Structures are given as structure tokens and as C-alpha cells.
C-alpha positions in Angstrom: 150.3 299.8 116.5 148.4 297.4 118.9 146.3 294.6 117.8 143.7 294.0 120.5 141.9 290.7 119.8 139.3 289.7 122.4 137.1 286.9 122.1 134.0 287.3 124.3 132.3 284.0 125.1 128.8 284.4 126.7 126.8 281.6 127.4 123.1 282.1 127.5 120.2 279.9 127.3 119.0 281.6 124.0 122.3 280.6 122.3 122.0 277.1 123.6 118.6 276.8 122.2 119.9 278.3 119.0 122.6 275.6 118.5 120.7 272.6 120.1 120.2 271.0 116.8 123.8 270.4 116.5 124.1 268.3 119.7 122.6 265.0 118.4 125.1 264.9 115.3 127.9 265.8 117.6 126.8 263.0 119.9 126.6 260.5 117.1 130.1 261.6 115.9 131.7 261.1 119.3 129.9 257.7 119.8 131.1 256.6 116.4 134.7 257.7 117.1 134.6 255.8 120.4 133.2 252.5 118.7 135.7 252.9 115.9 138.5 253.1 118.6 137.2 250.1 120.2 136.9 248.1 117.0 140.6 249.0 116.1 141.7 247.9 119.4 139.8 244.7 119.4 140.7 243.9 115.8 144.2 244.0 116.6 143.7 241.7 119.6 141.5 239.4 117.4 144.1 239.3 114.5 146.9 238.2 117.0 144.5 235.6 118.3 143.7 234.3 115.1 147.5 234.3 114.1 148.6 232.5 117.2 145.7 229.9 117.2 143.7 229.5 113.9 146.5 230.1 111.5 149.1 227.9 113.5 146.6 225.2 114.0 145.8 225.3 110.2 149.5 225.0 109.4 149.8 222.0 111.7 146.8 220.5 110.1 148.1 221.1 106.6 151.4 219.2 107.7 149.5 216.6 109.1 147.1 215.9 106.3 149.4 213.6 104.4 149.9 211.5 107.5 146.1 211.3 108.5 145.1 207.8 108.9 142.7 206.4 106.2 139.2 205.4 107.3 140.4 201.9 106.3 143.2 201.9 108.7 141.5 199.9 111.5 140.5 197.2 109.0 144.0 197.1 107.6 145.7 197.1 111.0 143.5 194.1 112.1 144.2 192.4 108.7 148.1 192.8 109.4 147.8 191.5 113.0 145.8 188.6 111.7 148.6 187.8 109.3 151.2 188.1 112.2 149.1 185.6 114.2 149.0 183.3 111.3 152.6 183.4 110.8 153.2 182.7 114.5 151.0 179.7 114.1 152.8 178.6 111.2 156.2 178.7 112.8 154.8 176.8 115.8 153.3 174.2 113.4 156.7 173.9 111.5 158.7 173.4 114.7 156.3 170.7 115.8 156.5 169.0 112.5 160.3 168.9 112.2 160.5 166.0 114.7 157.5 164.3 113.4 159.4 161.5 111.4 158.8 158.1 110.0 159.8 155.3 112.3 161.8 152.1 111.6 159.2 150.2 113.7 155.8 151.2 115.0 155.7 148.4 117.6 158.0 149.8 120.2 157.6 153.4 121.0 156.8 154.8 123.6 156.2 151.3 125.1 156.5 148.0 123.4 153.0 146.9 121.9 154.0 143.3 122.0 155.8 141.1 124.8 157.9 139.2 122.3 161.6 139.9 122.1 161.5 139.4 118.5 160.2 143.0 117.9 163.7 144.4 118.8 165.5 141.9 116.4 163.0 143.0 113.7 163.8 146.6 114.5 167.5 145.8 114.2 167.0 144.3 110.7 165.0 147.2 109.6 167.7 149.6 110.9 170.5 147.4 109.0 168.3 147.5 105.9 167.7 151.2 106.2 171.5 151.8 106.3 171.9 149.7 103.2 169.3 151.5 101.3 170.7 154.9 102.1 174.1 153.7 100.8 172.5 152.2 97.6 170.7 155.6 96.8 174.1 157.2 96.5 175.5 154.4 94.7 177.9 153.6 97.5 180.4 150.8 97.9 183.8 150.7 99.5 187.1 150.3 97.9 188.1 146.8 96.9 189.4 144.7 99.9 193.0 143.4 100.0 191.4 139.8 99.4 189.8 141.1 96.2 192.9 142.9 94.8 195.1 139.9 95.7 192.9 137.7 93.5 193.2 140.0 90.8 197.0 140.0 91.1 197.2 136.2 90.5 198.9 133.2 92.3 202.4 134.8 92.0 203.6 135.0 95.6 205.8 138.0 94.7 202.7 140.0 94.1 200.9 139.4 97.4 199.4 142.6 98.5 200.7 144.1 101.7 199.7 147.7 102.3 202.4 149.8 104.0 203.0 153.5 104.0 204.5 154.7 100.5 202.5 152.3 98.4 203.6 149.0 96.6 207.4 149.3 95.2 206.9 146.8 92.4 205.7 149.0 89.6 204.1 146.2 87.7 202.2 145.2 90.8 201.1 148.8 91.6 199.9 149.2 88.0 197.6 146.1 88.4 196.4 147.4 91.7 195.6 150.9 90.1 193.6 149.2 87.4 191.5 147.2 90.0 191.0 150.2 92.1 190.2 152.5 89.3 187.5 150.1 87.9 185.8 150.0 91.2 185.9 153.9 91.4 184.3 154.2 88.0 181.4 151.9 89.1 180.5 154.0 92.1 179.2 157.4 93.2 180.8 157.4 96.6 182.8 155.2 98.6 180.8 154.1 101.7 180.6 151.2 104.1 177.8 150.3 106.3 180.1 149.0 108.8 181.2 152.5 109.5 178.1 152.9 111.5 178.4 151.6 115.1 174.6 150.8 115.4 175.1 148.7 112.2 177.4 146.3 113.8 175.5 146.4 117.1 172.2 145.1 115.7 174.1 142.6 113.5 175.2 140.9 116.9 172.2 142.0 118.8 171.5 140.3 122.2 168.5 141.1 124.3 169.3 142.6 127.7 165.8 143.6 129.1 163.1 145.6 127.9 164.0 149.0 129.3 167.6 148.7 127.7 166.1 147.4 124.4 163.5 150.3 124.2 166.4 152.8 124.8 168.7 151.2 122.2 165.8 151.3 119.7 165.2 155.0 120.3 168.8 156.0 120.3 169.2 154.0 117.0 166.1 155.7 115.6 167.5 159.2 116.4 170.8 158.2 114.8 169.0 157.1 111.7 167.3 160.4 111.4 170.7 162.2 111.4 172.0 159.7 108.9 169.2 160.5 106.6 170.1 164.2 106.4 173.7 163.4 105.8 172.9 161.1 102.8 170.5 163.8 101.5 173.3 166.1 101.5 175.5 163.6 99.5 172.7 163.1 97.0 172.1 166.9 96.5 176.0 167.4 95.7 176.7 164.1 93.8 173.5 164.1 92.0 173.8 161.8 89.1 177.6 161.6 89.1 178.7 158.6 86.8 181.8 157.9 89.1 183.8 158.8 92.2 186.0 160.7 89.9 183.3 163.1 88.9 181.6 163.3 92.4 182.3 166.2 94.7 181.8 164.1 97.7 184.3 161.2 97.2 184.2 159.1 100.4 182.2 158.9 103.6 184.8 158.6 106.5 182.1 158.1 109.2 179.3 159.5 111.3 179.6 159.1 115.0 178.0 160.4 118.2 180.0 159.0 121.1 183.5 160.2 119.8 185.4 161.5 116.9 185.4 160.0 113.4 188.5 158.0 112.5 189.7 156.2 109.4 189.1 152.5 110.0 191.9 149.9 109.6 192.1 147.8 106.4 190.1 144.5 106.4 190.8 141.4 104.7 187.1 140.9 104.1 185.5 140.7 100.5 182.1 141.4 99.3 182.9 145.0 98.3 183.9 146.4 101.9 187.6 146.9 102.2 187.7 148.4 105.4 186.3 147.2 108.7 184.1 149.1 110.9 183.9 150.0 114.5 183.6 147.2 117.2 180.1 146.4 117.7 178.7 148.5 120.5 176.4 151.3 121.3 176.8 155.0 119.9 174.2 156.9 122.0 173.5 160.3 121.0 175.6 163.0 122.8 172.9 165.3 124.2 173.9 168.6 125.3 173.0 169.1 128.9 173.3 172.3 130.9 176.3 171.6 133.1 175.3 173.9 136.0 171.9 172.1 136.3 173.6 168.7 135.9 176.2 169.4 138.6 173.7 170.8 141.0 171.7 167.7 140.6 174.7 165.5 141.3 175.9 167.5 144.4 178.4 169.4 142.5 180.2 166.4 141.2 179.4 164.9 137.9 182.2 163.0 135.8 180.0 162.5 133.0 180.4 166.3 132.1 184.0 166.3 132.6 186.4 166.1 129.8 190.1 164.9 129.9 191.4 168.3 131.0 188.9 168.6 133.9 186.9 171.2 132.4 183.0 171.1 132.2 181.2 170.3 129.1 179.9 173.4 127.4 177.5 173.7 124.4 179.1 176.2 122.0 175.7 177.4 120.8 174.3 177.6 124.5 171.6 175.4 123.4 170.7 172.6 125.9 168.1 169.9 126.2 165.0 171.6 127.6 161.1 170.8 127.8 161.1 172.6 124.3 164.0 171.0 122.5 166.5 168.2 122.4 170.0 169.2 121.4 172.6 166.6 120.4 176.1 166.6 118.9 177.7 164.4 116.4 180.9 164.0 114.3 181.1 163.6 110.5 184.0 162.9 108.3 184.1 163.0 104.5 186.6 163.1 101.7 185.6 165.8 99.2 187.1 167.7 96.2 188.9 170.7 97.6 186.5 172.9 95.7 183.4 171.5 97.4 184.2 172.2 101.1 181.8 175.2 101.5 179.3 173.5 99.0 179.0 170.6 101.4 178.7 172.5 104.6 176.0 174.8 103.1 174.2 171.9 101.8 174.5 170.0 105.1 172.9 172.9 106.9 170.1 173.6 104.4 166.3 172.6 104.5 165.5 169.1 104.2 162.2 167.1 103.7 161.2 164.1 105.5 158.2 161.6 105.7 155.8 161.2 108.6 152.8 158.9 109.1 150.1 160.7 111.2 149.6 159.4 114.6 152.9 157.7 114.6 151.1 154.6 113.2 151.9 152.3 110.3 148.6 152.9 108.9 148.6 156.6 109.3 148.4 159.0 106.3 151.9 159.7 104.9 152.9 163.3 104.9 155.8 165.4 103.7 157.3 167.9 106.1 160.4 170.2 106.1 163.2 170.7 108.7 166.4 172.5 109.2 168.2 170.9 112.3 171.9 170.9 111.6 174.5 173.6 112.7 178.3 173.2 112.1 180.3 174.0 115.2 183.7 173.3 114.2 185.7 172.1 111.2 189.0 170.9 110.1 190.1 170.4 106.6 193.4 168.2 105.8 195.0 167.4 102.6 194.8 163.9 101.5 198.0 161.9 101.0 197.1 159.1 98.6 200.2 157.0 99.6 199.0 156.9 103.2 197.6 153.3 104.0 194.0 154.4 104.5 193.9 155.8 100.9 195.9 153.2 98.9 193.0 151.3 97.6 190.9 154.4 96.9 191.0 156.4 93.7 189.5 159.9 94.0 190.3 161.4 90.5 192.7 164.0 89.1 191.7 167.0 91.3 193.1 167.6 94.9 191.0 166.3 97.6 190.8 166.9 101.2 189.4 165.3 104.5 186.7 167.3 106.1 185.8 166.6 109.6 183.0 168.4 111.2 181.5 168.7 114.7 178.0 169.5 114.5 174.7 170.0 116.4 171.2 168.5 115.7 167.9 170.0 117.2 164.6 168.3 117.6 161.6 170.2 118.8 160.1 167.9 121.5 156.5 168.9 120.9 156.7 166.9 117.7 157.7 163.5 119.1 157.3 163.9 123.0 154.3 161.5 122.7 156.4 158.6 121.6 159.7 159.3 123.4 160.4 156.7 126.1 160.0 157.8 129.7 163.5 156.3 130.4 165.0 158.7 127.8 163.1 161.6 129.2 164.4 160.8 132.6 168.0 160.7 131.3 167.5 164.2 129.7 166.0 165.6 132.8 162.6 166.1 131.3 159.7 165.7 133.8 157.6 162.7 133.0 154.2 161.8 134.7 154.2 158.2 136.1 151.2 156.1 137.0 151.3 157.9 140.5 150.4 161.1 138.8 153.5 163.2 140.0 156.1 164.5 137.8 159.6 163.1 138.1 162.9 164.0 136.6 166.5 162.8 137.1 169.9 163.8 136.0 170.8 162.6 132.6 173.9 160.4 131.6 174.7 161.1 127.9 178.3 160.9 126.6 180.0 164.2 126.5 181.3 165.9 123.2 184.9 164.9 123.0 187.2 167.3 121.5 188.3 165.8 118.1 191.8 167.3 118.4 
């Protein structure tokens, strides 16, 4: 059986007219399908664009939101910068104030205000009184002298005191000596002798050698006195109100020097409470740290003042040298301390100190109190004290072990504070430019005594 299917499509105008009513819906349907297709395609593109741009940006914004600067930040930043500027100003002011100190005489610096030579003798007397005052403040006195002990031993010639290594062999005599020396130690806070200060002896026998030399001597003595004040402030802080040498952490001041190492002084026959003689009367000029390269260049490559015994050049261990900003000098210090107080002494020595200053560097200026921190310890040695050695036989330190502490130190002054009163002759020695009457700056190679190795 055959199935014969035939579809006969015949197009005629009459049939078109018959179905013409369907053309508009079909057109709308086709148009809608096209629009829908375009919308789908564009939607996918828009979604991808939103994902890549808007969503990602939104996420970044979310992560940055906690870090978003406050609207007050500009004001806060300005306030912080103002505080920093204020701190910088305070540091500069403190640096200036640290070398604004009280003077022993207001008649000499930077140039003498009188033509009389008497002002230098008056300075020397003020210096000596200042040293004695520092010693009184720490209740200082030296061990009894040989003469004082001999008087206590009586007229028996067999008991004449002769200090030698190992002590006195006669037990009865030794007991008497012990009693005399222990009595003295019980009356003091520390053993100290003004004759240990070289400048003290110098001003005691002072002779005028011309204005320039006198002004320089006064200035160098004044600088030395400022250093002495810090050392005695250290002793006061450690010993406090100690009733006797026996209970004082700092037992004895061996010496303070600029021109050479500290040494124990020889026993003296003197009385009046000072058992040991001091240094020969002379000068103890500050040992300023001068850059050797500049000094040698200025001297044509040869300058013996910067050469030590082994021929090597003088070097500042901290690499701080005198400059238009600072004066750096070195000094030596020796003390006998309780062995438990070595580190305490060095910490206190390098701690902040206070000082007085009269505004304008005038005797009538308003007195101010400023702070400074100027000392650095460069080197040290610690040696046990052998009480039978000659330099200790008339001293009594108490039951605890004591040591001799020898220090090499550096002291800094900021020039801005005292530049107005530092004599021109000193500035020239330090290589600091000065402005003479002619109006041109001048400088010259300095001639300080170099730091000598203590050992």
C-alpha cells in the first residue's frame, strides 16, 4: 500500500489577504525575539563589566574604609608637626643652656673690664675659695699628716712616725696610729685635699705675666672649675648624708687632672688636716680634642703637640672634636670607692646635673637654674687597694674591700652658650674663627696638651 502525501502550496493574492491580519503579531513577535536576544547579550557584557569594575572597586573601598583619613587629620598632622618643631627648639635651647654657667668673676671675660692686675688675684682667690667650698660641702678633709700623728704618739723617740711599705712594726705604736687615723675617718664624709688641684696651687703663688696670659689662665681655670663641680655633685649624690668615711661609698678623692694622668701624691709633713702634698704649682690647661688631620694640615704635616710617646697621632675615641658647635676636652679622675659602688659612681658621673647661671653673664643678672649632661667615660681601670702601701697607711676606709678607680673622661660644652664670653685668644688656639677689629675672620692652629695614655 502506498501512501501518497502531497502538500500543495499555492500562493495567491487572495490567500495573502486572508492571512494579512497575522503579519503584525508575527512582526511584533520577531522584533521581541530580536530585542530579547540583544538584551541577553548586553546583560552578560554588563554583568562582566560590573563584576570587573564596580564590584572590585567596591571591595577595595571596603578594605580601605578603616584606613580612610579622618576629616580632622590635617589639623592633627599640623599639631604633630608643631610639637616636633617645639621639641627641636627645646633641644637647641637645652644645648645652649648647658654651657651657660655661673662665673667666678664677672670682670674678666671676654675682655678685662678693668686695667688693674688686682682682678686676676681676686679671681684666683675666688677660685681657691670655690675649691674649698666644694670640699666642705662633701665634708672633706685629708688623712692626718705625719706631724699630726707624731704629736699624738708623744715624745718617745722610738715612736717617731716613719711611713714605709708594710706599715709600722711596733704593735703598740701601730695601735696608736690606728686610733688617730680612725678618729679622723669618723669625722669626715670623704678624704679630699684642695692641694690635689693643680690650679689651686697655681693661684696660691700667682704672678702676673701679662694680660693675655692672665685672661687665658682665668678662662682655663674657670672651665676646670665647671668640671670639678660635676665631680663633687657626683660625690654628694652617692655619699649623701654619710656619717663617716667608713659608711661612704666614695672614700677618697685621689685627684682630677687635665694635663696628665692622676697619681697618688707623696706624703707631707704638713699639718692643718692635709697629710699629702699636692702637685707642683703650675698650670693644668684643659686637654681639648682637636681633629689631628686638620691640625697637621695647618702645621704643614708636622705637629709635635699631637704626637704621643710612641709617635702615633692623638685621636679622640668618640670622634668628637672641637668645632664651631662644640668644645670637647678630656680629663682624668681618680677615686677610692667601695668595691660595690664602682658602677654606681660611673653612672652618677655621667648623669644629668644642674647648674646656676646669671642672665647676660653679669653679676646682677637674674639667677637661673639649668640642666646639663656633659661627661662620658672613655676608659677605666680598677685596682684593689693594699692598705699597707705607703699612700694608704694613714687612711682608714672601713671593713669592706675598696678599690682605686681611675677614669679617662670626655666633657662637652656647646659653644653657642658661652661663645659670647670665650676669649678670642682661646678661640684662636682651638681653631675657631674670630672677627677682629679689621672685620675679617681669623683662625690658627690650637696648642692644647694631648691626652696622655694613663697606662
